C-alpha positions in Angstrom: -36.0 27.0 61.8 -37.5 28.7 58.6 -35.7 28.7 55.5 -36.2 30.0 52.0 -34.5 27.8 49.2 -34.7 28.1 45.5 -34.7 25.1 43.2 -34.5 25.2 39.2 -37.2 22.9 38.1 -40.8 21.7 37.6 -43.5 22.9 40.3 -45.4 19.9 39.8 -42.9 17.3 40.9 -42.2 18.9 44.0 -42.7 16.9 47.3 -43.8 19.4 49.7 -47.2 19.9 51.7 -48.4 22.6 49.8 -47.7 23.9 46.2 -48.7 27.4 45.3 -50.7 27.7 41.7 -50.2 30.9 39.8 -53.7 30.7 39.1 -56.2 32.9 36.7 -59.1 34.0 38.2 -61.6 31.4 36.8 -59.6 28.6 38.9 -60.2 26.5 35.8 -57.0 26.0 34.4 -54.9 27.6 31.9 -51.7 28.1 30.6 -48.1 28.2 32.3 -48.1 27.2 35.9 -51.8 26.8 36.1 -52.3 24.5 33.3 -49.1 22.4 34.4 -50.7 22.0 37.9 -54.3 21.1 36.7 -52.8 18.5 34.0 -50.4 17.0 36.5 -52.8 17.0 39.7 -55.8 15.5 37.6 -59.6 16.1 37.7 -59.8 16.3 41.3 -58.3 19.7 41.4 -60.9 20.9 38.6 -63.8 19.3 40.6 -63.1 21.3 43.6 -62.6 24.4 41.8 -65.6 24.2 40.2 -67.1 23.5 43.2 -65.4 26.9 44.9 -67.0 29.0 41.7 -70.5 27.3 42.8 -70.4 28.6 45.9 -68.0 31.3 47.1 -66.3 32.5 43.9 -69.1 32.8 41.6 -67.3 35.6 39.8 -63.7 34.2 40.2 -61.1 34.5 42.7 -59.8 38.1 43.2 -56.3 39.5 42.2 -53.9 39.1 45.3 -56.4 36.7 46.8 -55.7 32.7 47.7 -57.8 29.6 47.9 -57.1 26.1 48.9 -57.8 23.0 47.3 -56.6 18.9 47.0 -53.5 18.5 45.3 -55.1 15.5 43.3 -52.5 13.5 41.9 -49.3 15.8 42.7 -47.0 15.0 45.5 -48.4 17.4 47.6 -51.5 17.7 50.1 -52.8 21.0 49.0 -52.6 23.6 46.0 -52.8 27.3 47.0 -54.4 28.8 44.0 -53.5 32.8 43.9 -54.4 35.1 41.4 -51.3 37.4 40.5 -51.8 40.9 39.1 -50.9 41.5 35.4 -48.1 44.1 35.0 -49.0 47.5 33.9 -52.8 46.8 34.2 -52.9 49.1 37.1 -50.5 51.7 38.7 -47.2 50.2 39.8 -47.8 50.8 43.6 -51.6 49.1 43.5 -49.7 45.7 41.4 -46.8 45.6 43.5 -49.1 45.6 46.6 -51.4 42.7 44.9 -48.3 40.9 44.1 -47.5 41.0 47.6 -50.5 40.0 48.6 -50.3 36.6 46.6 -47.5 35.7 48.4 -48.6 37.0 51.7 -52.1 35.4 51.8 -50.9 32.0 50.3 -48.1 31.6 53.0 -50.3 32.4 55.8 -53.1 29.8 54.3 -50.5 27.5 53.9 -49.2 27.5 57.3 -51.7 28.8 59.7 -54.9 27.0 58.2 -53.5 23.9 56.5 -50.6 23.5 58.7 -48.1 23.1 56.1 -43.9 22.6 56.9 -43.0 23.1 53.5 -44.4 25.2 50.5 -43.2 25.8 47.0 -44.0 28.9 45.3 -43.5 29.6 41.6 -42.5 33.1 40.1 -46.2 34.5 40.3 -47.0 37.1 37.6 -44.0 36.7 35.7 -45.0 34.5 32.5 -47.9 35.6 30.5 -48.5 38.4 33.1 -45.4 39.8 32.2 -44.4 40.9 35.5 -40.2 42.1 35.3 -38.2 38.8 37.0 -36.0 41.1 39.2 -38.9 43.3 40.7 -40.9 40.2 41.2 -38.3 38.5 42.9 -37.6 41.4 45.2 -41.4 41.5 46.0 -41.6 37.9 46.4 -38.4 36.9 48.7 -39.0 40.3 50.9 -42.8 39.7 51.3 -41.8 35.8 52.1 -39.4 37.0 54.7 -41.9 39.5 56.1 -44.7 36.9 56.7 -42.1 34.4 58.2 -41.2 37.1 60.7 -44.7 37.4 61.9 -45.5 36.1 65.3 -48.0 33.5 64.5 -46.4 31.8 61.6 -43.1 32.2 63.1 -44.2 30.4 66.0 -46.4 27.9 63.7 -43.6 25.5 62.7 -40.3 24.9 61.1 -40.9 25.8 57.9 -39.1 25.7 54.0 -40.5 27.9 51.7 -39.1 26.8 48.2 -39.1 29.1 45.2 -39.6 26.5 42.1 -38.1 28.6 39.1 -38.4 27.4 35.4 -35.5 28.1 34.0 -31.6 29.1 34.5 -32.3 33.1 34.3 -35.4 33.0 36.8 -33.2 30.9 39.1 -30.0 33.4 38.9 -31.9 36.3 39.4 -33.9 35.1 42.6 -30.5 34.0 43.7 -28.9 37.1 43.1 -31.8 39.1 44.8 -32.1 36.6 47.7 -28.1 37.3 48.3 -28.4 41.5 47.8 -31.6 41.0 50.8 -29.7 38.8 53.3 -31.6 35.9 53.0 -29.3 33.5 51.4 -27.7 30.8 53.4 
């Protein structure tokens, strides 16, 4: 059975198979969730990100794409790095498709390639990338529900997808949207 859960807290403290990082395209750390994951995970994450930049991602990771590394010292097995869109940087429809792609690609990578049974997501693009929380929650939750219903993912494992939300406002908005979408409980 798959479940979508919500917690208010620190994503770097989550004991899960895969932690999703709201990365910047350089893959070399930054602010917000990205900086917190790199700091808590230690130099192993940065070393693998540098190796990825030196091999496959010389120009960085494209918006909407995802790639995996070790989790270093995090209480997880892997980090899946995904680059969210900046709100207003392109037409809304294109930005929304890219944001949905972050969740879709990250979840498929975590489950189908890494064999994850638990995945922790932040609210991608809602910090310095300014995506409005309610809209981001609707895109995130509906996309994850769609991916969970796909045959390969649905057949793969019993899975917990955990949204780790920083602050009461984000938690309350995600909880309300999850209920509106009929995903609660």
